[in-house]
KOLLONU-864325 format. One record per residue (C-alpha): residue number from 1; residue in one letter; x, y, z. Coordinates in pm, 1 decimal. Each point is the difference from the previous one (the first is absolute). Layout:
<recs>
REC   zati   numi          X          Y          Z
REC    NUM      A          X          Y          Z
...
</recs>
This chain:
<recs>
REC   zati   numi          X          Y          Z
REC      1      M    -7709.5    -4555.0    -7934.6
REC      2      K      151.1       37.6     -348.6
REC      3      E      225.9     -279.3     -123.6
REC      4      L      238.5       24.7     -294.6
REC      5      D       86.9     -282.4     -235.1
REC      6      E      357.1      -58.6     -111.4
REC      7      K      -53.6      152.1     -344.8
REC      8      T     -131.7      326.3      144.6
REC      9      L      278.8       14.9      256.3
REC     10      N      266.8      -48.2     -269.6
REC     11      T     -161.0      273.4     -208.4
REC     12      L       20.9      238.6      294.4
REC     13      V      367.2      -82.7       49.0
REC     14      R       73.6       65.5     -366.1
REC     15      E     -202.1      319.5      -35.5
REC     16      L      101.7      166.2      327.2
REC     17      A      364.8     -104.7       25.4
REC     18      D      131.3      344.1     -101.0
REC     19      T     -252.8      213.4      187.1
REC     20      H       49.3      195.0      323.1
REC     21      P      -73.2     -196.4      321.1
REC     22      R     -279.6      246.3       74.4
REC     23      E     -184.6     -112.9     -313.3
REC     24      I       55.0     -365.6       83.8
REC     25      L     -150.6       66.0      341.7
REC     26      R     -288.6      191.7     -157.0
REC     27      T      -73.3     -293.8     -231.3
REC     28      A        8.4     -245.7      290.2
REC     29      C     -241.2      220.1      192.8
REC     30      Q     -243.0        6.5     -292.1
REC     31      L       22.7     -375.9      -50.2
REC     32      F      -32.2     -101.1      364.7
REC     33      D     -203.5      283.8      145.7
REC     34      G     -101.5      -98.6      351.9
REC     35      S      214.2     -312.9       -3.0
REC     36      L      352.4      143.4       -9.0
REC     37      T      237.3       46.2      292.5
REC     38      L      344.3      152.2       41.6
REC     39      G      271.5     -130.3      231.0
REC     40      F      192.8      280.6      168.3
REC     41      S      329.8      -11.8      186.4
REC     42      G      300.3      143.7     -182.4
REC     43      A      115.7      282.4     -226.4
REC     44      E     -146.0     -161.6     -311.3
REC     45      D     -336.1      -49.6      165.2
REC     46      V      -35.0      358.8      117.2
REC     47      V       61.9      108.1     -359.5
REC     48      L     -300.1     -213.1      -93.1
REC     49      V     -205.3      141.9      288.4
REC     50      E       72.9      348.5     -134.5
REC     51      M     -103.4     -103.4     -352.9
REC     52      A     -309.2     -179.5      126.2
REC     53      A     -114.8      311.6      185.5
REC     54      E      -26.6      162.5     -342.4
REC     55      V     -123.9     -278.1     -229.9
REC     56      C     -154.5     -260.9      231.1
REC     57      P     -116.1      161.0      326.6
REC     58      S     -238.1     -287.5       73.8
REC     59      I      276.8     -260.0       19.2
REC     60      S       31.0     -198.9      322.1
REC     61      I      343.1       37.9      164.6
REC     62      F      154.9     -240.3      248.0
REC     63      I      316.4      -52.5      200.5
REC     64      L      142.1     -314.0      153.8
REC     65      D       67.9       77.0      364.5
REC     66      T      219.4     -290.8      101.6
REC     67      G       49.7      135.5      350.8
REC     68      R      373.8       29.0      -69.7
REC     69      L       15.2      316.7     -211.8
REC     70      H      242.5      279.2       89.5
REC     71      H     -160.8      285.4      194.3
REC     72      I      110.6      241.0     -274.0
REC     73      T     -199.8     -206.0     -248.3
REC     74      Y     -315.0       47.8      206.7
REC     75      Q       64.1      376.4        4.3
REC     76      F       38.1       -6.2     -378.6
REC     77      L     -326.0     -192.1      -46.5
REC     78      E     -183.6      255.5      211.8
REC     79      E      151.3      288.7     -196.2
REC     80      V     -123.7     -149.7     -327.1
REC     81      R     -344.5      -69.1      145.0
REC     82      K      -39.9      363.3       98.4
REC     83      K      151.9      153.9     -313.6
REC     84      Y     -217.2     -190.4     -246.1
REC     85      Q     -304.4      -36.0      226.7
REC     86      V      -19.6     -374.1      -60.8
REC     87      T     -144.5     -277.8      209.1
REC     88      I      257.0     -273.7       59.6
REC     89      N     -113.9     -351.4       76.8
REC     90      V      239.4     -160.6      247.9
REC     91      L       63.9     -372.5      -44.6
REC     92      S      137.9     -185.4      301.8
REC     93      P      105.6     -359.6       62.7
REC     94      D     -233.5     -247.1      165.9
REC     95      P       61.4       53.3      375.8
REC     96      E      -25.4     -367.3       94.5
REC     97      E      224.9     -125.0     -276.8
REC     98      L      256.1      270.3       73.1
REC     99      A       -6.9      -70.9      374.3
REC    100      N       55.7     -372.4      -60.0
REC    101      F      287.1       74.3     -237.6
REC    102      I      176.2      229.7      246.8
REC    103      R      -63.5     -240.1      287.6
REC    104      E      163.9     -281.4     -193.9
REC    105      K      285.1      183.1     -173.4
REC    106      G       48.3      332.9      174.0
REC    107      F       25.0      347.4     -149.8
REC    108      F      303.1      -42.9     -227.3
REC    109      S      -17.0     -350.1     -147.8
REC    110      F       38.9      141.2     -352.8
REC    111      Y      369.5       60.1       63.6
REC    112      T       60.1     -373.5       29.5
REC    113      D     -268.0     -181.8     -198.1
REC    114      G      -94.2      255.4     -265.9
REC    115      H     -259.5      274.1      -23.3
REC    116      H     -270.6     -173.8     -201.1
REC    117      E     -204.3     -143.7      286.4
REC    118      C       -9.8      331.0      183.4
REC    119      C      -88.4      186.1     -320.5
REC    120      R     -271.1     -252.5      -80.0
REC    121      I     -170.7       62.2      333.1
REC    122      R       52.3      374.2       15.9
REC    123      K      -46.8       91.4     -368.1
REC    124      V     -105.4     -270.8     -243.2
REC    125      E     -300.9     -144.4      182.9
REC    126      P     -153.8      335.2      103.3
REC    127      L       34.8      116.7     -360.4
REC    128      R     -145.9     -323.1     -138.7
REC    129      K     -309.7       45.9      214.1
REC    130      Y      -36.5      365.6      -97.1
REC    131      L       48.7      -45.1     -375.3
REC    132      H     -274.6     -260.3      -15.4
REC    133      G     -247.0      286.4      -36.1
REC    134      F      168.3      167.1     -300.9
REC    135      S       45.3      -61.1     -372.0
REC    136      A      336.3      178.7      -22.9
REC    137      W      266.3      163.4      210.3
REC    138      V      263.4      262.7      -72.4
REC    139      T      363.0      -30.8      107.2
REC    140      G      314.6      211.4      -25.5
REC    141      L      208.3     -281.1     -149.3
REC    142      R      272.9       95.6     -246.0
REC    143      R      215.5     -221.6     -219.5
REC    144      D      322.2      152.6      128.4
REC    145      Q      -72.5      -81.5      366.0
REC    146      N      114.8     -360.7      -15.0
REC    147      A      138.9     -172.7     -310.4
REC    148      A      -59.6     -340.9      155.9
REC    149      T     -372.6       40.3       54.9
REC    150      R     -136.9      313.1     -167.2
REC    151      Q      175.6       44.6     -334.4
REC    152      N     -292.1     -146.9     -198.3
REC    153      I     -297.1      170.4      164.8
REC    154      E     -259.2      164.6     -224.5
REC    155      I     -224.8      299.1       60.1
REC    156      F     -297.6     -237.7        7.3
REC    157      E       36.4     -366.3       97.6
REC    158      F     -188.9     -276.5      171.9
REC    159      D       97.4      -51.8      362.6
REC    160      S       64.5     -371.2       46.7
REC    161      T       69.9       46.1      371.8
REC    162      F     -335.3      142.1      104.7
REC    163      S     -242.9     -108.9     -271.1
REC    164      N     -264.5     -234.0      135.0
REC    165      G     -280.0     -223.6     -117.8
REC    166      S     -234.1      293.1      -59.3
REC    167      G      215.0      143.4     -279.6
REC    168      K      339.4      131.3     -106.9
REC    169      L      130.0      294.4      195.9
REC    170      V      173.1      264.5     -212.1
REC    171      K      314.9      173.2      122.5
REC    172      V       57.7      349.1     -138.3
REC    173      N      358.5      131.1        3.1
REC    174      P      -13.0      353.9     -146.3
REC    175      L      366.4       69.1       86.6
REC    176      A      134.8     -323.6     -148.6
REC    177      F      217.1      178.1     -256.8
REC    178      W      103.1      294.4      212.1
REC    179      T      341.0        9.8      165.8
REC    180      H      102.4       87.3      352.9
REC    181      D      118.6      340.8     -125.0
REC    182      Q     -328.9       71.2     -179.2
REC    183      V     -197.7      -72.4      315.3
REC    184      W      209.7      238.1      205.9
REC    185      A       -0.9      270.8     -266.1
REC    186      Y     -380.7      -14.5        6.5
REC    187      I       -6.7       12.8      380.2
REC    188      H      214.8      313.4       10.1
REC    189      E     -176.8      163.6     -294.0
REC    190      R     -345.1      -44.4      156.9
REC    191      D      109.9       58.0      361.8
REC    192      I     -127.3     -342.8      104.1
REC    193      P       65.2     -115.4      359.5
REC    194      F      247.5     -282.1       46.6
REC    195      N      122.1     -213.5      286.7
REC    196      E      287.4      179.7      175.9
REC    197      L      180.2     -333.6       27.2
REC    198      H       85.5       42.5     -368.4
REC    199      S      218.9      294.5       97.3
REC    200      Q      183.7     -226.9      243.9
REC    201      G      105.6     -253.8     -262.6
REC    202      Y     -304.9     -227.6       10.5
REC    203      L      -89.7      -29.4     -368.6
REC    204      S     -237.8     -294.2       41.6
REC    205      I     -195.7        0.5      323.7
REC    206      G     -177.9     -286.1      171.6
REC    207      C      -28.8     -106.7      362.4
REC    208      E      246.2      160.7      241.6
REC    209      P      190.9     -320.9       94.8
REC    210      C       33.4     -103.7     -364.6
REC    211      T      113.1      326.4     -158.1
REC    212      R      332.7      181.2       15.3
REC    213      P      158.7      287.5     -192.9
REC    214      I      184.4     -113.1     -309.9
REC    215      K      374.6       42.3      -36.0
REC    216      P      178.0      175.1     -289.7
REC    217      G      -20.0     -211.9     -313.4
REC    218      E     -283.8     -218.6      127.4
REC    219      H     -326.0      -51.3     -186.4
REC    220      I     -312.3      170.9      136.8
REC    221      R     -139.5     -333.8      127.2
REC    222      D      318.8     -106.0      179.6
REC    223      G     -122.2      158.5      321.6
REC    224      R     -294.8     -241.0       16.9
REC    225      W       58.9     -335.4      176.6
REC    226      W      371.2       63.1      -50.0
REC    227      W       98.2     -331.8      159.5
REC    228      E     -163.0     -193.3     -285.1
REC    229      S      104.3      -41.1     -362.7
REC    230      H     -155.8      203.6     -279.2
REC    231      E     -250.3     -255.0     -124.8
REC    232      H     -179.6        4.7      336.0
REC    233      K      -59.3      376.6       13.5
REC    234      E     -379.1      -14.1      -36.0
REC    235      C     -248.0      -32.7      282.7
REC    236      G     -238.4     -225.8     -192.0
REC    237      I     -245.4      265.5     -114.6
REC    238      H      154.8       27.0     -343.6
REC    239      F       47.5     -324.6     -187.4
REC    240      V      357.4      -94.3      -88.8
REC    241      Q      -20.9      -31.3     -378.5
REC    242      T      330.5     -170.0      -72.5
REC    243      P      106.6     -235.7      281.1
REC    244      L      376.2      -25.2       38.8
REC    245      P      202.6     -308.9       87.9
REC    246      K       26.9      -48.3      373.9
REC    247      N      282.0      195.3      168.3
REC    248      R       81.2      183.1     -322.6
REC    249      K       65.6      372.3       29.3
REC    250      I      -34.3      239.2     -292.4
REC    251      D      148.1      336.7      -82.9
REC    252      I     -309.6      221.0      -13.6
REC    253      N      208.9      301.4     -107.8
REC    254      K      127.6     -176.5     -310.1
REC    255      K     -152.5      129.3     -322.8
</recs>
């Protein structure tokens, strides 16, 4: 598996910062051929699946099936699988750990004691196990998704959450500098499938019990874990870069 040093990674960030996401993805594919994987779930990710079909057809694609996704999401995943003729690796939580968790806390404990334990079991740990076999992974993260946790992401960066003793895992974020509007313009221009829940007001989609449509004037992430404050709106997969003081809320629409 290929491993980048910090100097090379910083050079990539500098040289590719103004290039199209497709070229960033192409570069990642050349660098990590055979050891690159793409996480797929939302609108941003299907944009990357479409690009990868053109510039990196050998990339490994995965989804996190938490067991709590909306049925419309499963229909969307199947539509993408058929359209782009891709094999999707399905990651699931450990059955024993999940059964013990539900036995102890029930099906909806996240409403009272926070979502992080449930997300750790259903998402973080399955992904940690899977990523152990790769040098880099591709995400649909954008800076404008969450000012509290994503405003400083780069197109190439080391993943401190999932790196292990065997080397530093690289996270590739080709859409880091794109906006919500750019993503959707590309989707409509290229006739790319999207989750029908987006048409029902769900702008950021996760598990069914933890996602609701947003209200007028709300930020795109306000429909996720809406009972918690803004600084907690990550599942644990993506490292929170700038921790906020406890119980402090921020205005993520403020420029």
